[in-house]
N, C-alpha and C positions, 0 to 999 in steps of 0.2 A: 545417376550413380550416387551411392551413399558416400557420405563424408563424415569424419570425426573432426569436430571443430572445438577449439579451446577458447573460452572467454578470457581475454587478456586482462579483464578487470577483477576476475575472481579465481582463475585457474581451473574452473570447472569445465568438464567435457560434455558435449552433446553430440549424439548421432543424428545427422540430417539424412533422412531416408525417404525420399519422395515416393518410392514404390509402395510404401506402407499406406499412403493416402488413397490407394486404389482398392484397399480391402473393403468388402461389402458392408461390414459392420462399423466402418469408420464414421463417427458422428461429427461431421463438420457443421451441420446446420440444425438449429433448434427451432421448434415452433414458437411463434410470437405469443407473448403472454395474453391472457384473456383481459377483458375490460376490468379496469381497476377503479373503484369509486374515489371520489374526491375526499371523503371522510369515511372511515370504517368504525362503526359503533363499538366493536370489540377490541380495537387496536389501542394499546396503552400510549402510543406515541402521538395519537391524534389529539388536537385541542379538545378540552372538555372531559378528557379521561385521566386527568392528573392524579386522581385517587388511586389509580392502578400503578403509578410509578413509585419506586422506593425513595424518591427524593428528586430535587432539582439542584444541580451543582452550580450552573451558570447559564446565562441566556444572552444571545445577541438581540437587543431590543429593536423594535420598529413601531412606527406610529399606527399602522393599519392593524385591524384585528387579525389574529388574536393577541397582538402585542409583542410577538417574538418571531424571529426568522430562523434561528438555530438554537438548539437547546442541548445542554450537556447533563446527562443523568447517570446515576450509578447503574451498573448492570445488575439485574435482579438475581441472577444465578452466576455469581462471579467465579472466575478461575482462580483469582488471587484477591486477598483482602488486606487493607492496612492494619487490621487487628493482629495479624500474625507477627511473631517475633522476627525481626529482620536478621538474616544471616546467622541464625543460631543452629549450630551443628547438633544433630540428634545423635545419641549414643547408639552403637551397634555396628555390625559389619558393613552395612550398606550406608552410603553417603546420602544424607538428607538434610535439608534445611526447611524452616517453616515457610509456609506459602504466603510470604509478605509481598505486597504489591498493591495494585489497583486495577480495576476493570470498569471502564466507562463506555457509555454510548453517546455518539454525536447524532442527535436527531437533526437531519439536514434541512428539513422544511416542514411547515405545519401540514401541508397537503399530503394525504396518503398516496396520491397518484403522481406526485412530483417525481422528476427524474433529472439527473445531472445534465443530460443531453438537451433538456428543454429550458434550463434555467438561464436567466439573464446575467449580465456581468456582475451586478451588485449582489445577486443572490449567491452566485458561486464564489465570489470574493469573500463574502461573509463566512462561508463554509471553510475556506482555506485559512482564514484568519482564526477561526475557532480551532481548527486542527492544530495550527502552530502554537496557539496560546496554551491549549491543554497539554500538548506534547512538551512544551517548555516547562510548564508548571510541574508536571509529573516527573520529568527528567531532573528537576531540581530538588526533589525530596530526598532526605537522608536515606541511604541504603539502596536507592534505585540506580541500577546500572544501564538498563535498556528500556526503551518504550517502543512498542510495536503498534503502528497505526495501520489498520486494514479495513477493507470494505468488500463484502460479498454481495453480488448481484445475481439474482436468479433463484432456482429452486433450493439451493443450499442456504439461502438467507432465512433467518428465523421469522421475518415478516417482510412484506412488500414495501412497507413504509421506508422511505429513503433514510439510511443511517450508516454510520461507520462505527468502528470500535477501537478503543485504545486499551492495551494491556501493558502495565508497567511492572517490571520484575527486578529482583535483586541480584541478577547475574547477567553476564553477556551470553546471549543465545549462541548455540553452536555455530549457526550459519554466520552470524556477525563476527564471531571470533575467527572463523576461517577467512572471511573477507578481509578483516583487519590484518591478520597475519600475512596473507598473500600481498596486500598492498604495502605493508611495512617492508617486506623483503624486497619488493620491486623498488621502493623508494630508496632503500639503502644501496641498492645496486646501481640505480640510474639517476637518483636525485629528482625523480618526477613522480607525480601522482598517476597511477595507471588509468584512472578514469579520465583525467584531463588529457592524457595522451590519446585515449580512445576517441574523445570528442573531437580533437584536432584531426585525427586520421579519418574518421568517418565523415567529417565535414569536407575534407579534401577529396575523398573518394566520391561522395554524394551518390552512393548506391543504395544505402539503407536508410537515409534520412527521410523521415515522413514529413516533418515540418520543423521550422526554425523561427524563433522569435528573438527579441532583444536579449532575453535572459535565459531561455531554455532551448534545448535540442530534443526533439521527439524522434526516436530512433528505434528501428527494428534491430536488435543486437545480432552480431555476427553468429553467435552460438546460441540463438534463441531456444529456450526449452519447450515452448509451445507455439503453434501456428498463430500468427498475428500478434505475438507478444510485442509490446512497445515499452520503451523506457523514456521517462521524462527526466532529463538531467540538467541541473543548473550549470550554465556555462562559466559562471564565476565559481572558483573553488570554494567549497563549503564542506567541512567535515561532518556537520550535523544539521538536521532540519531546524534546530534551534536558531541557526544563523541566517535564515532567510529574511531578506529585507522587505520593506513595505512595497516598493514597486514590483518586486518579484512575486509577491502574493497574488496580485491581480493577474499577472502574466501566467503563473502556474495554473490558476483556475481556468483561464481561457484555453490554454493548451490541453488541459485535462478534458474539458468539455469537447473540444474538437477531436481529440483522439477517440473518445467514446462514441462520438457521432459517426466517425468513420467505421468503427467496429460494428455499430448498429446497422449502418447502411449495407455493409458487405455481408454480414451474417445474421441479419434479421433479429437483432437484439439478443445475442447469445448470453449465457451466464458468464461471469468473469469475477476475478478478484483483483483488487489493486492493493499494493503494499508499499508503504514508505519504508525503505530499507535505510536506516540511519543509526549511527552510534548516538549515544547520549551526550551529556555535557562534557564528559571526559575528552571528547573529540574536538571540542571548540579550538579552532586554530591549528588542528593537526594537519600537517602537509600531505599526508599519504592517503587518508580515507576521504570519500566523496559520496554524499547521500544521493539517492535517486528514488523516483516513484516508478514502480513496475506495474504495468497493466498486463494481467495474465488471463487470457480467455480460456474458458473451460470447453475446449473443442475436441479434445481427445481424452481417452481414459488411460491412466497409468496402469501398467501391468506388472507381472512378476519381475521382469528384468529391471525396470525402473526402481521398484521397491527394493530389490536385492542389491543393486549396485549403486544407487544414488545418481545414476546417469539418466538423462532424459533421451527419448527417441522422438524426434520432431519430424512428422511427415510433410 
């Protein structure tokens, strides 16, 4: 039987409809990718192809060739740039500001065929450290309100080489504003962070908990928008990803790898996105908002209802 479920951390509604999973065109399984070479001569992210990059912002160094483990580079075709005027209202009937911000790539490994599911603890820890370092640096720039860190895996990714992206912008995104407003209202009413409450409730119920470590809970949310969606949530209250501490960095990397390994095992390496949903520096110490990492498998296709209503249907 179908159910309408509300996410207590956001207020969003999802229709859970198991019958829709029986549709003949429902695409739950994807073919495994073809052989991927260790190095790709035409890939700008592979060592030796630095001339194809617009620059190198930062690197995590290592002794073995090619001398780096993680690299931060500007996006060659950026959505936003630091050259635009921050927060400048343009004249006219329509509201518009300059496209001030930043768009960067995190090249997660020198090897073209590397994958987060196969990396060792040191490799994935170096990646999370770079995520947090760049997130913090961008969030601290004047005029920046939001930093979005995301990763596409599968056909939608621009290249198979393992990488993530960061986009920093001078306003709060509509979704983050909705999340913050909902959490603020809940906090004023109850004195509690809704995500902290959810962590306590789900830990007690132990029905949707996928894994638990010292610092993180891996959870299938009650009102999941997609099949096999998983949230990684810090058990210690943190308003922003900026606040993650050193022991939590390693723990997050391991939990992320384990969650992606489970997804790969069940659905034969499906496409997915993961997103760090976090407010910026303004949320430091905020008692009501709580960042999380969402792993969202691309196992179903959104249709007219989802686009028209903003509600998901999860089979």
